[in-house]
Legacy VTK file of the C-alpha trace (Angstrom):
# vtk DataFile Version 3.0
C-alpha trace
ASCII
DATASET POLYDATA
POINTS 258 float
-42.945 -11.662 31.892
-43.352 -7.977 30.971
-41.226 -6.848 33.946
-38.541 -9.411 33.080
-38.504 -8.273 29.443
-38.193 -4.616 30.444
-35.325 -5.486 32.811
-33.529 -7.364 30.022
-34.004 -4.455 27.641
-32.669 -1.984 30.224
-29.626 -4.187 30.856
-28.937 -4.324 27.133
-29.150 -0.532 26.850
-26.779 -0.076 29.794
-24.325 -2.572 28.294
-24.315 -0.737 24.963
-23.821 2.586 26.766
-20.880 1.169 28.712
-19.254 -0.107 25.512
-19.693 3.229 23.782
-18.048 5.017 26.711
-14.763 3.306 25.753
-15.009 4.064 22.035
-13.034 6.665 20.072
-14.770 10.016 19.466
-17.815 9.781 17.203
-19.403 6.491 16.278
-16.182 4.501 15.856
-15.861 1.308 17.916
-12.335 0.302 18.837
-11.009 -3.209 18.227
-8.367 -3.000 20.996
-4.876 -4.067 19.959
-3.271 -4.109 23.421
-4.390 -5.452 26.785
-2.287 -5.463 29.963
0.834 -4.597 27.991
0.452 -7.542 25.604
-1.240 -8.247 22.291
-4.978 -8.343 22.993
-6.170 -11.998 23.053
-8.985 -11.083 20.647
-6.208 -11.210 18.029
-4.453 -14.495 17.194
-1.155 -14.903 15.331
-1.028 -17.219 12.312
2.117 -18.207 10.446
5.546 -16.939 11.493
6.789 -13.837 13.291
4.331 -11.711 15.196
3.830 -8.357 16.881
5.285 -6.760 19.990
3.839 -3.950 22.089
5.800 -0.700 21.953
4.515 2.476 23.609
0.915 1.284 23.408
1.099 0.326 19.720
1.740 -2.963 17.942
5.043 -3.240 16.075
5.707 -5.901 13.468
8.210 -8.535 14.585
8.973 -10.268 11.308
10.770 -13.591 10.919
12.953 -14.979 8.148
10.913 -18.157 8.528
7.916 -16.719 6.671
4.828 -14.520 6.532
2.578 -13.897 9.499
-0.959 -12.641 10.065
-2.523 -11.253 13.230
-6.170 -12.240 12.869
-9.048 -10.535 14.689
-10.890 -13.713 15.637
-13.609 -12.202 17.818
-16.027 -11.276 15.027
-16.549 -10.968 11.292
-17.264 -7.628 9.631
-19.768 -6.865 6.878
-20.748 -3.489 5.433
-18.716 -1.024 7.465
-15.764 1.323 7.583
-12.468 0.258 9.155
-10.045 2.908 10.390
-6.381 1.929 10.752
-3.776 4.321 12.163
-0.257 3.189 11.266
3.262 4.347 10.543
6.188 2.775 8.691
9.873 2.900 9.532
10.785 3.706 5.918
9.267 3.747 2.423
10.172 0.100 1.806
8.540 -1.218 4.985
5.943 -3.762 3.891
2.746 -4.770 5.710
-0.969 -4.856 4.996
-4.517 -4.911 6.290
-6.525 -7.957 5.207
-10.306 -7.821 4.860
-13.039 -10.254 3.856
-11.147 -13.404 4.798
-13.440 -16.437 4.739
-14.097 -18.874 7.600
-11.368 -21.280 6.490
-8.751 -18.999 8.028
-9.685 -20.277 11.501
-8.406 -23.735 10.532
-4.925 -22.338 9.837
-4.031 -21.677 13.475
-0.891 -23.643 14.291
-0.238 -24.665 10.667
3.128 -23.682 9.196
5.234 -24.561 6.181
8.927 -25.460 6.404
10.742 -22.425 7.860
12.704 -20.235 5.473
16.359 -19.281 5.775
18.143 -16.231 4.325
21.731 -15.306 3.587
23.506 -12.207 4.912
21.897 -10.037 2.206
18.421 -11.246 3.148
17.956 -13.425 0.065
16.055 -16.672 0.502
17.862 -19.910 -0.183
16.518 -21.861 -3.207
15.043 -24.464 -0.857
13.327 -21.777 1.211
11.932 -20.047 -1.864
10.447 -23.348 -2.978
8.931 -23.840 0.486
7.293 -20.405 0.235
5.935 -21.172 -3.240
4.555 -24.500 -2.050
2.935 -22.779 0.950
1.223 -20.342 -1.412
-0.073 -23.151 -3.628
-1.285 -25.170 -0.641
-2.624 -22.043 1.156
-0.855 -22.827 4.424
-1.018 -20.511 7.445
-0.900 -16.816 6.566
-0.893 -17.687 2.863
-4.531 -18.750 3.192
-5.500 -15.103 3.736
-3.606 -14.078 0.589
-5.908 -16.215 -1.557
-9.128 -16.005 0.477
-9.170 -12.333 1.436
-8.120 -8.952 0.073
-4.959 -7.185 1.211
-4.947 -3.408 1.440
-1.229 -2.861 1.008
1.180 -0.762 3.048
4.438 -0.011 1.179
5.152 3.495 -0.098
8.083 2.446 -2.286
6.154 0.061 -4.548
4.162 0.556 -7.765
0.487 1.458 -8.112
-0.681 -2.176 -7.934
1.444 -3.000 -4.890
1.788 0.330 -3.058
0.079 1.833 -0.047
-3.698 1.760 -0.443
-3.744 -0.692 -3.362
-5.769 -3.886 -3.207
-2.626 -5.955 -3.637
-2.146 -6.818 -7.345
-5.895 -6.438 -7.998
-6.623 -2.672 -7.992
-4.248 0.269 -8.389
-3.997 3.068 -5.857
-3.515 6.724 -6.650
-0.630 8.423 -4.886
-1.383 9.036 -1.217
-0.717 12.441 0.353
3.029 12.786 0.890
4.354 12.182 4.398
7.812 11.523 5.731
8.548 7.964 6.924
7.771 7.512 10.590
4.731 9.806 10.627
1.332 8.431 11.558
-1.095 7.860 8.695
-4.812 7.092 8.728
-6.287 4.525 6.368
-10.061 4.173 6.071
-11.360 1.068 4.306
-15.016 1.069 3.273
-16.722 -2.282 2.678
-19.988 -1.810 0.821
-21.528 -4.842 -0.852
-18.784 -6.232 -3.074
-16.924 -2.915 -3.207
-13.737 -2.122 -1.303
-12.861 1.589 -1.126
-9.696 3.002 0.425
-8.674 6.474 1.488
-5.348 7.552 2.980
-5.159 10.677 5.154
-8.499 11.876 3.815
-7.757 11.262 0.115
-9.660 8.521 -1.781
-7.011 6.408 -3.508
-8.612 3.080 -4.460
-11.964 1.747 -5.613
-12.118 -2.016 -6.140
-14.956 -4.028 -7.642
-14.133 -7.764 -7.840
-16.530 -8.052 -10.802
-14.573 -5.472 -12.794
-13.075 -6.443 -16.149
-10.039 -4.286 -15.350
-8.523 -6.738 -12.862
-5.106 -7.904 -14.142
-5.325 -11.593 -15.006
-1.606 -12.362 -14.803
-0.798 -13.631 -11.334
2.621 -14.311 -9.790
3.003 -17.055 -7.196
3.017 -14.574 -4.288
-0.086 -12.701 -5.488
-3.717 -13.585 -4.686
-5.669 -15.950 -6.872
-8.503 -14.292 -8.690
-10.907 -17.239 -8.555
-11.950 -17.689 -4.902
-14.989 -15.575 -4.119
-14.453 -13.525 -0.991
-17.392 -13.182 1.410
-19.164 -9.903 2.057
-18.921 -10.712 5.767
-15.456 -11.883 6.784
-12.469 -11.611 9.100
-9.776 -8.940 9.149
-6.078 -9.170 9.964
-2.754 -7.318 10.084
0.211 -8.687 8.146
3.831 -8.963 9.242
6.095 -9.475 6.216
9.885 -9.897 5.960
12.778 -9.063 8.320
13.435 -5.332 8.119
9.794 -4.472 7.354
8.860 -2.429 10.418
5.341 -1.006 10.726
3.473 0.172 13.823
-0.313 -0.022 14.289
-1.816 2.336 16.848
-5.533 1.917 16.209
-8.034 -0.313 14.461
-11.633 0.878 14.738
-14.873 0.087 12.945
-18.232 1.749 12.376
-21.338 0.663 10.463
-22.244 2.350 7.214
-25.098 4.879 7.394
LINES 1 259
258 0 1 2 3 4 5 6 7 8 9 10 11 12 13 14 15 16 17 18 19 20 21 22 23 24 25 26 27 28 29 30 31 32 33 34 35 36 37 38 39 40 41 42 43 44 45 46 47 48 49 50 51 52 53 54 55 56 57 58 59 60 61 62 63 64 65 66 67 68 69 70 71 72 73 74 75 76 77 78 79 80 81 82 83 84 85 86 87 88 89 90 91 92 93 94 95 96 97 98 99 100 101 102 103 104 105 106 107 108 109 110 111 112 113 114 115 116 117 118 119 120 121 122 123 124 125 126 127 128 129 130 131 132 133 134 135 136 137 138 139 140 141 142 143 144 145 146 147 148 149 150 151 152 153 154 155 156 157 158 159 160 161 162 163 164 165 166 167 168 169 170 171 172 173 174 175 176 177 178 179 180 181 182 183 184 185 186 187 188 189 190 191 192 193 194 195 196 197 198 199 200 201 202 203 204 205 206 207 208 209 210 211 212 213 214 215 216 217 218 219 220 221 222 223 224 225 226 227 228 229 230 231 232 233 234 235 236 237 238 239 240 241 242 243 244 245 246 247 248 249 250 251 252 253 254 255 256 257
């Protein structure tokens, strides 16, 4: 029994060492986005649209039909730091990184609302807008994550509550270091207890406490509900938004807090 236990322990050590050999420098562990030229099967697409592989990175492939979410289904994350390396085609390009999504998101695979349609200017038809609003109310597909997780926003052209680094409509972000569109940026999200902290290119921009009295109570139909309690250990995902919103993701890595 002792020999068998020692052999098992040695195998575990060797397995950990092998995993670490493929990690980014330092103590970051990669959550690979690409495998064999395709989206890594550890990630599953919910809702509409998706992602395509371009030069080793994932590029949003948005659909007029509706929102989409690429969910990392392999594991849930608790207290940790998440590093996301991304770039946007222009200042208006809209995407996001979702954290702390509860287990109900797994039930949304394959569920979609009525597909949206847009005119030549990109405006939704009245019927499509109503379908989107109903999907938000009923928490269908990618909309489930909106109300049962937190979105760390990517969109340089928006306001402090909806711009890059903000916890979408819940916590304002300070201005991130200035970069031209198309340049790679690094977002680090720290999950510590109930807190969500965000830094962009080395600058802390957001500190969010869901128990804070400063959270805006007014909520539009496309913004997250305040009531559902998000778990401290939950799923993460990458959002694809509307046609014309082009964002690339080159890396998603994680490391435990000290």
